[in-house]
ZALUM-244889 format. One line per field, with one value per residue (C-alpha): x negated, y, z; chain; residue number from 1; residue in three letters. Coordinates in steps of 0.5 Angstrom, whole numbers, plus 500, padded with zeros to 3 digits. Layout:
BEGIN
X <- X,...
Y <- Y,...
Z <- Z,...
kette <- A,...
nr <- NUM,...
rest <- Ala,...
This chain:
BEGIN
X <- 500,497,494,497,495,491,493,488,484,487,494,498,503,509,513,512,515,519,521,527,527,531,536,536,541,547,554,559,566,572,576,582,587,590,597,602,605,612,618,623,630,634,639,646,648,655,661,665,671,677,680,687,689,689,695,698,698,700,706,707,707,712,717,716,717,723,726,725,728,734,734,734,740,744,742,744,750,752,750,753,759,764,759,755,748,742,738,744,746,751,751,745,749,747,752,748,751,758,765,768,773,767,764,770,770,762,762,768,764,757,759,760,753,749,742,741,734,729,722,720,726,732,739,745,752,758,760,767,763,761,767,765,770,768,772,770,774,771,764,765,767,761,757,759,758,751,746,752,752,745,739,734,739,739,731,731,736,732,726,727,733,738,742,749,752,758,764,766,770,768,772,767,770,769,762,761,764,759,753,754,755,749,744,741,739,736,733,725,724,718,713,709,702,700,695,692,687,681,675,677,677,684,684,689,693,695,703,707,712,719,725,732,738,740,748,750,745,746,754,752,748,754,759,755,752,755,754,747,745,748,746,742,746,741,743,737,738,736,732,729,722,722,716,714,715,708,702,696,696,689,691,695,688,686,693,694,688,690,697,693,689,695,699,706,711,718,723,729,734,741,745,750,745,740,734,728,724,718,715,708,704,696,694,691,699,703,698,701,708,705,707,707,713,715,716,717,716,709,703,701,707,707,709,708,713,714,716,723,723,717,720,726,723,719,725,729,724,723,731,732,727,730,737,742,748,752,748,745,741,744,738,739,740,734,729,731,729,723,722,724,719,713,715,714,708,710,709,715,721,727,732,739,742,749,754,759,767,768,773,776,781,786,786,793,795,791,794,792,790,786,782,781,778,774,771,770,775,781,787,790,784,785,792,790,785,790,795,799,799,804,804,799,799,794,789,791,784,784,779,775,773,765,763,760,767,766,759,759,753,746,744,738,735,731,738,743,749,752,758,761,768,768,763,765,758,754,746,743,737,731,725,728,727,733,734,740,745,752,758,764,772,775,782,788,791,797,792,785,778,776,770,766,760,761,757,758,762,764,762,768,766,773,778,785,789,797,799,798,797,790,783,777,770,764,768,764,768,767,772,779,784,789,786,787,789,788,786,780,777,770,766,768,768,774,780,784,792,796,789,788,789,783,784,781,775,775,776,770,768,776,780,784,784,788,782,776,770,770,764,762,762,754,753,758,754,747,750,753,747,742,747,747,752,750,748,750,755,756,762,762,768
Y <- 500,507,510,516,523,527,534,539,543,549,546,548,544,548,542,536,530,526,518,515,509,503,501,494,489,487,483,488,489,486,491,493,497,503,503,506,513,512,513,519,517,520,525,523,524,528,524,525,528,524,527,527,531,526,523,530,530,524,525,531,528,523,528,532,526,524,531,531,525,527,534,530,525,531,535,528,527,534,534,527,527,526,522,516,517,518,512,508,504,498,494,498,505,510,513,517,524,522,521,514,517,519,513,509,513,512,505,504,508,505,498,497,493,488,486,479,477,471,473,478,478,482,482,487,485,487,484,481,477,472,473,478,483,489,491,499,501,495,496,504,503,498,504,509,505,503,506,509,504,505,509,504,502,509,510,506,510,516,514,509,505,501,496,495,488,490,486,482,476,471,467,461,458,464,465,457,458,464,462,456,460,464,459,458,466,465,459,458,451,447,447,441,440,441,443,449,451,455,457,451,446,443,443,441,446,446,444,450,448,451,454,451,455,451,453,449,452,459,458,456,462,466,462,462,469,473,480,479,476,482,487,491,490,484,477,472,466,459,457,450,448,443,439,438,431,431,433,431,432,430,423,428,432,427,427,434,436,432,436,442,441,444,450,450,451,452,452,457,454,457,451,456,459,453,458,457,461,459,462,459,460,458,453,459,461,455,451,456,452,445,441,434,430,423,418,411,409,412,408,413,415,421,425,432,437,445,450,452,459,461,457,461,468,467,464,470,475,472,472,479,481,476,475,480,481,476,470,468,462,457,458,452,447,451,450,443,442,445,441,434,435,436,430,426,430,433,440,441,443,445,451,452,458,459,464,469,469,475,480,482,488,486,489,490,484,479,473,468,463,468,470,463,461,467,466,458,456,452,457,453,455,462,462,458,463,469,466,462,468,467,474,480,487,492,495,489,486,479,473,469,463,461,456,452,450,445,443,439,435,437,439,435,441,437,434,437,436,441,440,445,445,449,445,438,436,434,435,432,435,432,436,442,437,435,427,426,429,426,428,428,429,434,435,437,444,442,439,442,441,447,451,452,449,442,436,429,427,420,413,408,402,402,408,407,414,412,418,416,408,408,404,409,405,408,413,419,424,432,436,436,440,442,443,437,433,425,425,427,429,427,423,416,411,409,408,402,401,395,392,391,397,401,408,414,410,414,421,423,430,432,434,428,427,429,433,428,428,422,419,412,406,406,413,413,407,410,417,413,409,416,421,420,424,432,432,439,439,445,446,451,454
Z <- 500,499,504,507,505,510,510,507,511,508,509,515,519,521,524,527,525,529,529,531,535,531,536,538,534,538,536,532,535,531,527,529,525,528,531,526,528,531,525,526,525,519,520,518,511,510,508,501,501,498,491,492,486,480,484,484,477,476,480,477,470,472,474,468,464,468,467,460,459,463,459,453,455,457,450,446,451,449,442,440,445,440,435,434,436,431,428,428,422,420,414,411,412,416,421,426,427,425,428,428,423,419,420,417,411,410,411,406,401,403,403,396,395,399,397,396,397,396,399,394,389,390,387,388,388,391,398,395,390,396,400,405,407,412,418,417,423,428,426,427,434,435,432,437,443,441,446,451,456,459,458,456,450,448,447,440,437,439,436,431,427,430,426,429,426,422,423,418,415,410,405,405,399,394,397,395,388,387,390,385,379,381,383,376,377,384,383,380,377,378,373,371,370,363,358,355,350,353,348,343,349,352,359,364,368,375,377,380,386,385,389,389,393,399,398,404,409,406,407,414,415,413,417,424,424,418,422,424,417,414,419,415,408,406,405,406,401,404,399,399,395,389,387,380,377,374,378,374,366,365,362,356,355,349,346,347,343,337,337,338,332,328,327,330,324,326,321,321,316,314,312,308,304,304,305,310,314,317,324,325,331,332,337,341,342,343,347,353,352,353,360,361,363,366,360,363,355,355,356,361,364,361,355,352,353,352,357,356,358,354,348,349,349,343,339,342,340,333,332,333,328,323,323,321,326,322,324,331,334,339,344,348,342,339,345,345,338,339,345,342,336,341,345,339,338,331,329,325,329,325,328,325,324,326,323,327,324,319,319,312,310,306,299,295,291,295,298,303,298,294,300,302,296,295,302,301,307,306,307,313,317,316,318,324,326,325,329,324,319,314,310,309,308,305,310,315,318,319,321,317,321,321,316,322,323,318,320,327,326,326,319,315,312,307,303,300,295,291,287,282,280,274,271,274,276,282,284,289,292,297,299,295,289,284,285,281,277,276,272,278,277,283,285,281,281,285,290,289,292,296,295,301,305,309,311,310,317,316,312,310,306,303,305,304,303,305,301,294,296,294,296,295,295,299,302,305,308,307,310,313,308,314,322,326,320,320,312,309,302,300,295,293,287,282,286,286,287,289,290,283,278,277,276,273,270,263,267,270,268,269,275,276,284,290,293,293,289,284,282,278,283,282,283,289,292,291,295,300,302,301,305,313,317,317,310,307,302,298,293,289,285
kette <- A,A,A,A,A,A,A,A,A,A,A,A,A,A,A,A,A,A,A,A,A,A,A,A,A,A,A,A,A,A,A,A,A,A,A,A,A,A,A,A,A,A,A,A,A,A,A,A,A,A,A,A,A,A,A,A,A,A,A,A,A,A,A,A,A,A,A,A,A,A,A,A,A,A,A,A,A,A,A,A,A,A,A,A,A,A,A,A,A,A,A,A,A,A,A,A,A,A,A,A,A,A,A,A,A,A,A,A,A,A,A,A,A,A,A,A,A,A,A,A,A,A,A,A,A,A,A,A,A,A,A,A,A,A,A,A,A,A,A,A,A,A,A,A,A,A,A,A,A,A,A,A,A,A,A,A,A,A,A,A,A,A,A,A,A,A,A,A,A,A,A,A,A,A,A,A,A,A,A,A,A,A,A,A,A,A,A,A,A,A,A,A,A,A,A,A,A,A,A,A,A,A,A,A,A,A,A,A,A,A,A,A,A,A,A,A,A,A,A,A,A,A,A,A,A,A,A,A,A,A,A,A,A,A,A,A,A,A,A,A,A,A,A,A,A,A,A,A,A,A,A,A,A,A,A,A,A,A,A,A,A,A,A,A,A,A,A,A,A,A,A,A,A,A,A,A,A,A,A,A,A,A,A,A,A,A,A,A,A,A,A,A,A,A,A,A,A,A,A,A,A,A,A,A,A,A,A,A,A,A,A,A,A,A,A,A,A,A,A,A,A,A,A,A,A,A,A,A,A,A,A,A,A,A,A,A,A,A,A,A,A,A,A,A,A,A,A,A,A,A,A,A,A,A,A,A,A,A,A,A,A,A,A,A,A,A,A,A,A,A,A,A,A,A,A,A,A,A,A,A,A,A,A,A,A,A,A,A,A,A,A,A,A,A,A,A,A,A,A,A,A,A,A,A,A,A,A,A,A,A,A,A,A,A,A,A,A,A,A,A,A,A,A,A,A,A,A,A,A,A,A,A,A,A,A,A,A,A,A,A,A,A,A,A,A,A,A,A,A,A,A,A,A,A,A,A,A,A,A,A,A,A,A,A,A,A,A,A,A,A,A,A,A,A,A,A,A,A,A,A,A,A,A,A,A,A,A,A,A,A,A,A,A,A,A,A,A,A,A,A,A,A,A,A,A,A,A,A,A,A,A,A,A,A,A,A,A,A,A,A,A,A,A,A,A,A,A,A,A,A,A,A,A,A,A,A,A,A,A,A,A
nr <- 1,2,3,4,5,6,7,8,9,10,11,12,13,14,15,16,17,18,19,20,21,22,23,24,25,26,27,28,29,30,31,32,33,34,35,36,37,38,39,40,41,42,43,44,45,46,47,48,49,50,51,52,53,54,55,56,57,58,59,60,61,62,63,64,65,66,67,68,69,70,71,72,73,74,75,76,77,78,79,80,81,82,83,84,85,86,87,88,89,90,91,92,93,94,95,96,97,98,99,100,101,102,103,104,105,106,107,108,109,110,111,112,113,114,115,116,117,118,119,120,121,122,123,124,125,126,127,128,129,130,131,132,133,134,135,136,137,138,139,140,141,142,143,144,145,146,147,148,149,150,151,152,153,154,155,156,157,158,159,160,161,162,163,164,165,166,167,168,169,170,171,172,173,174,175,176,177,178,179,180,181,182,183,184,185,186,187,188,189,190,191,192,193,194,195,196,197,198,199,200,201,202,203,204,205,206,207,208,209,210,211,212,213,214,215,216,217,218,219,220,221,222,223,224,225,226,227,228,229,230,231,232,233,234,235,236,237,238,239,240,241,242,243,244,245,246,247,248,249,250,251,252,253,254,255,256,257,258,259,260,261,262,263,264,265,266,267,268,269,270,271,272,273,274,275,276,277,278,279,280,281,282,283,284,285,286,287,288,289,290,291,292,293,294,295,296,297,298,299,300,301,302,303,304,305,306,307,308,309,310,311,312,313,314,315,316,317,318,319,320,321,322,323,324,325,326,327,328,329,330,331,332,333,334,335,336,337,338,339,340,341,342,343,344,345,346,347,348,349,350,351,352,353,354,355,356,357,358,359,360,361,362,363,364,365,366,367,368,369,370,371,372,373,374,375,376,377,378,379,380,381,382,383,384,385,386,387,388,389,390,391,392,393,394,395,396,397,398,399,400,401,402,403,404,405,406,407,408,409,410,411,412,413,414,415,416,417,418,419,420,421,422,423,424,425,426,427,428,429,430,431,432,433,434,435,436,437,438,439,440,441,442,443,444,445,446,447,448,449,450,451,452,453,454,455,456,457,458,459,460,461,462,463,464,465,466,467,468,469,470,471,472,473,474,475,476,477,478,479,480,481,482,483,484,485,486,487,488,489,490,491,492,493,494,495,496,497,498,499,500,501,502,503,504,505,506,507,508,509,510,511,512,513,514,515,516,517,518,519,520,521,522,523,524,525,526,527,528,529,530,531,532,533,534,535,536,537,538,539,540,541
rest <- Met,Pro,Ser,Pro,Arg,Arg,Pro,Ser,Ser,His,Ser,Gln,Val,Thr,Gln,Pro,Val,Arg,Val,Arg,Pro,Val,Pro,Ser,Ala,Arg,Ala,Ala,Ala,Pro,Tyr,Arg,Pro,Ala,Pro,Pro,Ala,Pro,Arg,Arg,Ala,Ala,Pro,Pro,Arg,Pro,Gln,Pro,Arg,Arg,Lys,Thr,Trp,Pro,Leu,Tyr,Ile,Ala,Leu,Gly,Leu,Ala,Gly,Leu,Val,Met,Met,Thr,Cys,Ala,Ala,Leu,Thr,Leu,Ala,Phe,Gly,Leu,Val,Tyr,Ala,Gly,Gly,Ile,Leu,Pro,Gly,Val,Tyr,Ala,Gly,Gly,Val,Ala,Leu,Gly,Gly,Leu,Ser,Glu,Lys,Glu,Ala,Val,Ala,Ala,Leu,Gln,Asn,Gly,Trp,Gln,Thr,Ile,Ile,Val,Arg,Asp,Glu,Ala,Arg,Val,Trp,Thr,Phe,His,Pro,Gly,Met,Phe,Gly,Ile,Met,Leu,Asp,Ala,Glu,Ala,Thr,Ala,Arg,Ala,Ala,Tyr,Ala,Gln,Gly,Arg,Ala,Gln,Phe,Asp,Ala,Leu,Leu,Pro,Gly,Leu,Ile,Gly,Arg,Val,Asp,Val,Pro,Pro,Val,Leu,Ala,Val,Asp,Leu,Ala,Thr,Ala,Glu,Ala,Asn,Leu,Arg,Glu,Phe,Ala,Pro,Gln,Phe,Glu,Gln,Pro,Pro,Val,Asn,Ala,Gly,Val,Arg,Leu,Val,Asn,Ser,Gln,Val,Gln,Pro,Thr,Ala,Pro,Val,Ser,Gly,Arg,Ala,Leu,Asp,Val,Ala,Gly,Thr,Leu,Ala,Arg,Leu,Arg,Gln,Glu,Ala,Ala,Leu,Ala,Leu,Ala,Asp,Gly,Thr,Leu,Glu,Leu,Val,Met,Gln,Pro,Val,Gln,Pro,Ala,Val,Thr,Asp,Ala,Ala,Pro,Met,Val,Glu,Arg,Ala,Ala,Arg,Leu,Leu,Ser,Ser,Phe,Leu,Asp,Ile,Arg,Leu,Phe,Asp,Pro,Val,Thr,Gly,Asp,Ser,Val,Tyr,Trp,Ser,Leu,Pro,Pro,Ser,Ala,Trp,Ser,Glu,Trp,Leu,Ala,Ala,Glu,Pro,Asp,Pro,Asp,Ser,Pro,Thr,Gly,Leu,Ala,Leu,Ser,Ala,Asp,Ala,Gly,Arg,Val,Arg,Ala,Tyr,Leu,Glu,Ala,Glu,Ala,Arg,Ala,Val,Leu,Asp,Ser,Ser,Arg,Tyr,Leu,Glu,Leu,Asp,Glu,Ala,Val,Ala,Gly,Val,Gln,Ala,Ala,Ile,Arg,Gln,Glu,Arg,Thr,Asp,Pro,Ser,Val,Arg,Val,Tyr,His,His,Asp,Arg,Gln,His,Ile,Val,Gln,Pro,Gly,Glu,Thr,Ile,Ile,Arg,Ile,Ala,Trp,Asp,Tyr,Gly,Val,Pro,Tyr,Pro,Tyr,Ile,Gln,Gln,Ala,Asn,Gly,Asp,Leu,Asp,Ser,Leu,Ser,Pro,Gly,Gln,Ser,Ile,Ile,Ile,Pro,Ser,Pro,Asp,Val,Phe,Met,Pro,Tyr,Pro,Val,Asn,Pro,Asp,Lys,Arg,Ile,Val,Val,Ser,Ile,Ser,Arg,Gln,Arg,Ala,Trp,Val,Tyr,Glu,Asn,Ala,Ala,Leu,Lys,Trp,Glu,Trp,Pro,Val,Ser,Thr,Gly,Ile,Ala,Ser,Ser,Pro,Thr,Trp,Pro,Gly,Ile,Tyr,Gln,Ile,Ile,Ser,His,Val,Asp,Asn,Ala,Tyr,Ala,Ala,Asn,Trp,Asn,Leu,Trp,Met,Pro,Asn,Phe,Met,Gly,Val,Tyr,Arg,Pro,Ile,Pro,Gly,Ala,Asp,Phe,Thr,Asn,Gly,Phe,His,Gly,Phe,Pro,Thr,Arg,Gly,Gly,Ser,Gln,Leu,Leu,Trp,Thr,Asn,Ser,Leu,Gly,Thr,Arg,Val,Thr,Tyr,Gly,Cys,Ile,Leu,Leu,Ser,Asn,Glu,Asn,Ala,Gln,Ala,Leu,Tyr,Thr,Trp,Ala,Glu,Glu,Gly,Val,Ile,Val,Glu,Ile,Gln,Ala
């Protein structure tokens, strides 16, 4: 260790150095924490005062409401002391503010229609149509009494509408008869699963459930609670769901695809003129008509059909555009014809045109026979249509029966027989082409063959005419000269009398018969086989 420096002789010691003695070692005393200072007690907190003002406000408001209601009650009592309270209706007729007498008049005037409802569909009828009769006086009394018995019953009248059940009487027999009459209007027929054309591909369509009127259920509602049912002037019909007969048309897709490869050509045929008009629809249009229906004779149990409503709508629209006022379609028959063709998987249905009766103004010098001959109608039919008319006067309007009277059978548009009285000839056409042309003999002047548009209406191998004691082979009836008569004029071969005498074999081409149209036996046999009932026969003067 370095030695201590000695002080230099030049140095001066100003203070002596003191050395502290080192204390002797001894055991340290253990650590003791200082005791905590004593805690002072907290001063007491002030207690909050209880709030009573909301209670006072609530009580005040309640009192105000009660006073207001009392005031309103007093006011309405004063204002409506002699009238029906506001918001009161009966049978859909507003009666608020009216006296009983005024309410009776309002009910009598307002109870002229009721609303008949099925979900979203509504109709309007006179209540009497369903045998519903209103007691206006009793209903007015009930309306006046509404809300006056107690205060809580008054409130709905003050803030809204109250429908008082009208006092009614119901004739259930009338109600049932008219419900059944109008049922088709109320009902929604189900729609069977069908097929449709989408982007040139045939796809099945889903079925749609229908709804049928539950007449018994609706009558029960009227019988049990007519007043409640008609409180607001509305009768809710009771309807029942109707499930479609076909729910899966997938098996018909292939057959429909074949059918929809063609246009649908509907032939509109007028048997009087012999003219035809064609309405052609592309597959994209008429594919929407297609549906399926049960068919026990089909291997799949199904057959294609056409939706009647769509077919009818189309035919109606086209007929309005094409036909004049003298002609029309029997729509049920026309729709059925289109449906039958599609069911047979044909695209060439035929629809027949019908004709209305005509009016004729008698001209000076005209007779019933002359008019009948010109129109092509046997004159007894004109007499019958005009009340057994037996005399005419100029300017008189008479009815000329429709030629359809003489065509009771469905027509065949592809066959037609034309007979000329003046030329004593017959022409037979098939598919608009001449098939045969023959000489004929028609009636003598005293028993003429009458011109007109007729049909083949009967076939008899060997008919007997008692008036002339004639047997007529291969007889085909054409028309009855007198309405309801048993005898018929028609085609036949050479007749016999007495079983052996053959008549008129050398008279073809001259008028020799008693109104029939005579053919040779060979030609009569051919026509007898070819012309079925319904073939048009046009006899020209």
